[in-house]
C-alpha positions in Angstrom: 0.2 -0.2 0.1 2.1 2.9 -1.1 1.6 6.4 -0.2 1.3 8.6 -2.7 0.3 11.5 -0.3 0.2 13.5 2.7 -1.8 16.5 3.7 -3.1 17.7 7.2 -3.4 14.5 8.4 -4.5 12.8 5.9 -2.6 10.0 4.0 -3.5 8.6 0.3 -2.7 5.3 -0.8 -3.5 2.7 -3.2 -4.2 -1.4 -3.1 -2.5 -3.2 -5.3 -5.3 -5.5 -5.9 -7.6 -2.4 -7.0 -6.4 -2.1 -9.7 -9.5 -4.0 -12.1 -11.3 -1.0 -10.4 -11.9 2.5 -12.2 -9.0 5.1 -10.8 -9.8 6.0 -7.2 -7.7 6.2 -3.8 -8.1 5.3 -0.1 -7.4 7.5 2.4 -6.9 7.4 6.3 -6.4 9.9 9.2 -7.7 12.1 11.5 -10.4 9.5 13.0 -11.5 7.9 9.9 -11.2 6.1 6.5 -12.7 6.6 2.5 -12.2 6.1 -0.8 -13.0 8.1 -3.7 -13.4 7.7 -7.4 -10.7 10.2 -9.3 -12.3 10.3 -12.5 -15.4 12.2 -10.7 -14.1 13.1 -7.3 -17.1 11.4 -5.6 -17.3 9.3 -2.7 -17.4 5.7 -3.0 -17.2 5.0 1.2 -16.7 7.3 4.1 -16.9 6.8 7.5 -15.5 11.1 8.5 -18.1 13.4 9.5 -19.3 16.0 7.4 -16.6 18.7 8.2 -13.6 16.5 7.6 -15.3 14.4 4.3 -15.5 18.4 2.7 -11.7 18.9 3.7 -10.6 15.6 2.9 -12.7 15.8 -0.8 -10.8 19.0 -1.5 -7.8 17.6 -0.9 -8.6 15.0 -3.5 -9.7 17.7 -5.9 -6.1 19.3 -5.0 -4.9 17.2 -6.1 -6.6 14.9 -8.6 -4.1 14.6 -11.5 -1.3 13.9 -10.2 -3.6 11.3 -8.4 -4.8 10.1 -11.7 -1.3 10.1 -12.6 0.3 7.9 -9.9 -2.5 5.7 -10.4 -1.7 5.2 -13.7 2.3 4.8 -13.2 1.2 2.1 -10.1 -1.4 0.2 -12.3 0.3 0.1 -15.2 -1.7 2.7 -17.6 0.3 5.2 -17.7 
């Protein structure tokens, strides 16, 4: 599970067994976990409260191009 980004206590990472799925990133830290679809920037699932979800999604969206590039490298789709 390589960490690809760490921002404000949120760790963003990929899992190798997820490569057949559409591009997404897993998030943990600050008392919760989430999975976010990278193409749309929408939640797949989240255990964060509303404030933390908004904060975390803003980070994903502001780093979306970077995360998609890293997904492609990680899953061999670059």
